[in-house]
C-alpha positions in Angstrom: 0.0 0.0 0.0 1.3 3.4 -1.0 0.5 6.3 1.4 1.7 9.7 0.2 1.0 12.4 2.7 1.3 16.1 2.2 1.7 17.8 5.5 1.2 21.6 5.3 2.8 23.2 8.3 3.2 26.5 6.5 0.7 29.3 7.1 0.6 29.9 3.3 -2.4 28.4 1.6 -0.7 26.8 -1.4 2.7 25.1 -2.0 5.4 27.2 -3.8 7.6 26.0 -6.7 10.2 24.2 -4.5 7.6 22.3 -2.6 5.8 21.3 -5.9 9.1 20.2 -7.4 9.9 18.1 -4.3 6.5 16.5 -4.5 7.0 15.7 -8.2 10.4 14.1 -7.4 8.9 12.1 -4.6 6.4 10.6 -7.1 9.4 9.5 -9.2 11.0 8.0 -6.0 7.7 6.1 -5.4 8.4 4.1 -8.6 11.9 3.3 -7.3 11.3 2.7 -3.6 7.7 1.5 -3.7 7.1 3.0 -0.3 4.6 2.0 2.3 4.3 5.7 3.1 5.9 9.1 2.4 5.2 12.3 4.3 6.5 15.7 3.1 6.4 18.6 5.5 7.3 22.2 4.6 9.0 23.5 7.7 10.2 26.7 6.1 7.9 29.0 8.1 9.6 28.0 11.3 12.9 29.4 9.9 11.6 32.6 8.5 14.1 34.6 10.5 17.0 33.0 8.6 18.6 35.1 5.9 17.9 32.4 3.3 14.2 32.8 4.0 14.3 36.4 3.0 15.6 35.4 -0.5 12.7 36.0 -2.8 14.3 33.8 -5.5 13.3 30.6 -3.7 10.0 31.9 -2.5 11.1 31.3 1.1 11.0 27.5 0.7 14.2 26.4 2.4 13.4 23.7 5.0 11.6 20.5 4.5 11.1 17.2 6.4 10.6 13.9 4.4 9.7 10.6 6.0 9.9 7.5 3.8 9.0 4.0 4.9 10.1 1.4 2.3 11.4 -2.1 2.2 13.8 -0.9 -0.6 15.9 0.4 2.4 16.4 -3.1 3.6 20.2 -3.9 4.1 21.1 -0.2 3.3 22.8 2.1 5.8 21.2 5.3 6.8 23.8 7.1 4.7 22.9 5.0 1.6 19.1 5.6 2.2 19.7 9.4 2.5 21.8 9.5 -0.6 18.9 8.0 -2.6 16.7 10.9 -1.6 19.3 13.6 -1.7 20.3 12.6 -5.2 16.7 12.9 -6.4 16.5 16.4 -5.0 19.8 17.8 -6.3 18.1 20.4 -8.5 16.1 21.7 -5.5 19.2 22.1 -3.5 20.7 24.1 -6.4 17.6 26.3 -6.4 17.8 27.2 -2.7 16.6 24.3 -0.7 18.7 24.8 2.5 17.8 21.9 4.9 16.2 18.5 4.4 15.4 16.4 7.5 15.1 12.8 6.5 13.6 9.8 8.3 14.1 6.6 6.2 12.9 3.3 7.7 11.8 -0.1 6.6 8.3 -1.4 7.4 9.9 -3.8 9.9 11.8 -1.0 11.6 8.6 1.0 12.0 6.8 -2.1 13.3 9.6 -2.8 15.8 9.5 0.7 17.1 5.9 0.0 18.3 4.6 3.5 17.8 3.6 3.2 14.1 5.6 6.4 13.2 8.6 6.6 10.9 
């Protein structure tokens, strides 16, 4: 089962171009990773005091959290898992994405944690 969640933590009513691009790339990652769930959260508003947030070129979209649960991560280190996601988002980093918080787990790891969260 594929569960793609779009968490909107931003006070703005609609996603900007960086967030839209990230979501499009995650759809491509879905084909590769076949995730049980993916959650994308735009955390940029929490960092609005940073100088990068005042940069109009990236529309203030600088901080995101992505949680991916996929059995494709089995037998991969955390670094290997993160590289998969970071490489897919290289264009977004070039366009001003400043920080990406990743949680990458397998279905078994989530089950073993007992709380159902990635």
